[in-house]
C-alpha positions in Angstrom: 23.3 -15.5 15.9 24.5 -14.4 12.6 24.9 -10.6 11.9 25.0 -10.6 8.1 21.7 -9.8 6.7 20.6 -10.0 3.1 17.9 -7.6 2.3 15.5 -8.5 -0.8 14.0 -5.6 -2.6 12.6 -4.6 -5.9 14.9 -2.4 -8.2 13.0 1.0 -8.3 14.5 4.1 -6.9 11.6 4.1 -4.4 12.1 0.4 -3.3 15.9 1.0 -2.9 15.1 4.0 -0.7 13.1 1.8 1.4 15.9 -0.8 1.5 18.6 1.4 2.3 16.3 2.9 5.1 16.2 -0.6 6.5 20.1 -1.2 6.0 20.7 2.0 8.0 18.4 0.9 11.0 20.2 -2.5 10.9 23.7 -1.0 10.7 22.7 1.3 13.6 21.9 -2.0 15.5 25.4 -3.5 14.9 24.3 -5.8 11.9 25.8 -5.9 8.5 23.3 -5.6 5.7 23.6 -6.4 2.1 21.0 -5.1 -0.4 19.8 -7.9 -3.0 17.8 -6.7 -6.0 15.0 -9.2 -7.2 12.8 -8.3 -10.2 9.0 -9.1 -9.7 6.2 -9.6 -12.0 4.8 -6.2 -11.3 8.0 -4.7 -12.6 8.0 -6.5 -15.9 4.4 -6.5 -17.1 3.8 -2.8 -17.5 1.3 -2.8 -20.5 -1.7 -3.9 -18.3 -3.3 -2.6 -15.3 -2.8 -4.3 -12.0 -6.4 -5.9 -12.1 -5.6 -7.5 -15.4 -2.5 -9.2 -14.3 -3.8 -10.7 -11.0 -2.8 -8.4 -8.3 -2.3 -10.8 -5.6 1.3 -10.8 -5.0 2.3 -9.1 -8.1 5.0 -7.0 -6.5 5.9 -9.7 -3.7 6.1 -13.3 -5.0 9.5 -13.4 -6.4 10.8 -11.7 -3.1 8.9 -14.4 -1.1 10.5 -17.1 -3.0 13.9 -15.7 -2.1 13.0 -15.9 1.5 11.9 -19.7 1.1 15.2 -20.7 -0.5 17.3 -18.5 1.9 18.5 -16.4 -0.8 17.6 -13.4 1.4 17.0 -13.1 4.9 14.2 -10.4 4.9 12.2 -9.0 2.3 11.3 -5.2 2.0 7.9 -4.2 0.6 5.6 -1.0 0.5 3.0 -2.2 3.0 0.3 -1.3 0.7 1.6 -3.8 -1.9 1.6 -6.9 0.5 -1.3 -9.2 -0.2 -4.1 -9.6 2.2 -3.0 -13.2 3.3 0.6 -14.2 3.9 1.6 -17.8 3.0 1.8 -19.9 5.9 5.6 -20.5 6.0 6.2 -16.7 5.9 5.4 -13.9 8.3 5.3 -10.0 8.5 8.0 -9.4 11.1 7.8 -5.7 11.3 6.1 -2.5 10.1 8.4 0.6 10.0 7.2 4.0 11.3 4.5 5.3 9.2 4.8 8.4 6.9 1.9 10.9 6.2 -1.0 8.6 4.7 -2.5 11.0 2.2 -3.0 10.6 -1.6 -1.6 13.7 -3.4 -2.2 15.3 -6.9 1.2 16.1 -8.5 1.7 18.1 -11.7 4.0 20.3 -13.7 1.4 23.0 -13.9 1.8 25.3 -10.7 -1.9 26.5 -11.4 -3.5 23.0 -12.0 -7.2 23.5 -11.9 -9.1 20.5 -10.7 -12.4 21.8 -12.2 -11.4 22.2 -15.7 -13.7 20.1 -18.0 -11.0 18.3 -19.8 -9.1 17.2 -16.6 -6.9 13.8 -17.1 -5.5 12.3 -14.1 -3.1 9.3 -14.2 -3.3 6.6 -11.6 -2.7 2.6 -11.6 -4.8 2.2 -8.4 -8.3 0.7 -8.7 -9.3 2.5 -5.5 -8.0 5.9 -6.6 -9.7 5.7 -10.1 -13.2 4.9 -8.4 -12.8 7.6 -5.8 -12.0 10.0 -8.6 -15.0 9.0 -10.5 -17.0 9.9 -7.4 -15.4 13.0 -6.2 -14.1 14.4 -9.3 -16.7 13.0 -11.8 -15.9 15.2 -14.8 -12.2 14.0 -14.6 -11.0 11.4 -17.0 -8.7 8.7 -15.2 -5.7 7.2 -17.3 -3.6 4.2 -16.6 -0.4 5.2 -15.2 2.0 2.2 -14.6 5.8 2.0 -14.0 8.1 3.4 -11.3 7.6 6.9 -10.1 10.2 8.4 -12.4 8.6 6.8 -15.5 5.2 8.1 -14.5 6.6 11.6 -14.0 8.2 11.4 -17.5 4.7 10.7 -19.0 3.3 13.4 -17.0 6.0 16.0 -18.4 5.2 14.6 -21.9 1.5 15.6 -21.4 -0.2 12.3 -21.2 -1.9 13.5 -18.0 -2.5 17.0 -16.3 -1.6 15.5 -13.0 -0.9 12.0 -11.4 -2.6 10.6 -8.1 0.2 9.2 -5.8 0.8 8.4 -2.4 2.5 11.5 -0.4 5.1 8.9 1.0 6.5 8.0 -2.1 6.7 11.5 -3.7 8.2 12.9 -0.5 10.8 10.2 -0.2 11.9 10.8 -3.7 12.1 14.4 -2.9 9.2 15.7 -5.6 7.4 17.7 -2.7 7.8 20.8 -5.2 5.3 19.0 -7.6 2.6 18.4 -5.1 -0.3 20.8 -6.0 -3.2 19.1 -3.9 -3.1 17.1 -0.8 -6.4 15.0 -0.9 -8.0 14.8 2.6 -7.7 11.2 4.1 -11.2 11.5 5.5 -12.6 11.5 1.9 -10.1 9.9 -0.2 -9.4 7.2 2.6 -5.9 5.6 1.8 -5.2 1.8 1.0 -4.4 -0.6 3.7 -0.8 0.1 5.0 -0.3 3.2 2.9 2.9 5.1 4.0 4.6 2.1 5.8 7.3 -0.1 4.9 6.7 -3.8 5.7 9.4 -6.4 6.6 8.9 -10.1 5.7 10.7 -13.1 6.6 10.5 -17.0 6.6 9.0 -18.5 10.0 11.9 -20.7 10.0 14.4 -17.7 10.5 16.4 -18.2 13.7 14.1 -16.8 16.5 16.9 -14.9 18.1 17.7 -13.0 14.8 13.9 -12.5 14.2 13.7 -10.8 17.8 16.8 -8.5 16.9 15.2 -7.5 13.6 11.9 -6.8 15.1 13.5 -4.7 17.9 15.6 -2.8 15.1 13.0 -2.3 12.8 9.3 -2.5 14.2 7.4 0.6 15.1 4.8 -0.6 17.7 2.2 2.1 17.2 2.4 1.7 13.3 2.3 -2.0 13.8 -0.9 -1.9 15.8 -2.7 0.3 13.2 -1.6 -1.9 10.3 -2.6 -5.2 12.0 -6.2 -3.6 12.3 -6.3 -2.5 8.7 -5.0 -5.9 7.5 -7.5 -7.8 9.5 -10.2 -5.7 7.7 -8.6 -6.6 4.2 -8.4 -10.2 4.9 -12.1 -10.2 5.8 -12.8 -8.3 2.6 -10.8 -10.9 0.7 -9.3 -7.8 -1.1 -6.1 -6.9 -2.6 -4.8 -4.1 -4.9 -7.3 -4.9 -7.5 -10.4 -4.4 -5.2 -11.3 -0.7 -4.4 -11.4 -1.2 -0.6 -9.9 1.3 1.8 -8.7 1.3 5.6 -7.2 3.6 7.8 -6.5 2.9 11.4 -5.3 5.7 13.9 -4.4 5.6 17.7 -6.0 7.8 20.4 -3.6 10.2 22.0 -2.9 8.1 24.9 -2.3 5.0 22.7 -5.0 3.0 24.2 -7.7 3.0 21.5 -7.6 2.3 17.8 -10.1 3.9 15.4 -10.7 2.3 12.0 -12.3 4.0 9.0 -12.8 1.4 6.3 -15.0 0.7 3.4 -15.5 -0.3 -0.2 -16.4 1.7 -3.3 -17.8 0.4 -6.6 -15.6 0.7 -9.7 -17.9 3.5 -11.1 -17.8 5.4 -7.9 -21.5 5.3 -7.4 -21.6 3.1 -4.5 -19.6 4.1 -1.3 -19.9 2.0 1.8 -17.9 3.1 4.8 -17.9 2.5 8.6 -15.9 4.2 11.5 -15.6 2.1 14.7 -13.3 2.1 17.6 -11.9 -0.5 20.2 -8.9 -1.1 22.7 -5.8 -1.6 20.9 -5.5 -5.1 22.0 -8.8 -5.9 20.1 -7.6 -4.2 16.9 -7.6 -7.3 14.7 -11.2 -8.2 16.1 -12.2 -4.6 15.2 -11.0 -4.9 11.7 -12.8 -8.2 11.2 -16.0 -6.7 12.5 -15.9 -3.6 10.5 -15.4 -5.7 7.3 -18.3 -7.7 8.1 -20.5 -4.7 8.6 -19.4 -3.2 5.2 -20.0 -6.5 3.6 -23.4 -6.7 5.2 -24.4 -3.3 4.1 -24.1 -4.1 0.5 -20.3 -4.6 0.1 -20.9 -8.2 -0.9 -23.0 -7.1 -3.9 -20.2 -4.7 -5.0 -17.5 -7.4 -4.8 -19.8 -9.8 -6.9 -20.4 -7.1 -9.5 -16.7 -6.4 -9.8 -15.8 -10.0 -10.2 -18.6 -10.6 -12.7 -17.2 -7.5 -14.7 -13.7 -8.9 -14.5 -14.7 -12.2 -15.7 -16.4 -10.8 -18.9 -13.4 -8.8 -19.9 
């Protein structure tokens, strides 16, 4: 079994934090990692929102091509950026231990008032925009593309009063001092996979090496939750451009998984959610069942409406 591992990653500071975190775990297991930076479409096209550039694989496609050619052995992704269906020649090998899942609002204003009538909040997430329209309807949402440091520069320049971001990225980049509000995950339910790092590889990778990588990087409890959430996402046929949400949690004894998932319309007016539970071994079936329930309760009509609206733009 070879021990030299090439790790494919995007080049942002947050992506590199994730890659170095993976490298540290591999070094501790006696492997020799090398980090290889690959630029993705999502890193280059910054003048359009994600739903306008076709969000499927926008942050992963070039990394996946590196796996196919053998240019890299594994690819490191923010799990929430991974498309709902993985190409047949690739697989998600591991999910690393999940960070706190919440969305947060960051600002340079220590006294930011969310009730101010002229409130402008920046976000690039379709889900977050829709939820803000529902739960903070007086706020204006503004597009905020780019890496975290670019967004914070725009915030400091006064383009927004605050930014809505994932706690995990803010914390990993050590900007905790800018967090003004932690949004409750029971209301602002996060995106599938939020807070975890996903490890992808080619199915043809040496089985012995795959087993060692999985042993070194995978967090079984997180993997069980994300497998449930991703089954929901696949059934919804959603991605970054669809305002779906899903959060799976394990019971204290680790035997049951609960899933809170749903879909919200772009204007925030329609909100369909379900909470169900099942034994951990039935997590993927739970994800499928819950998605089907959401679709049957009006989710299909919301998705059809979103697709019609997008096709008319």
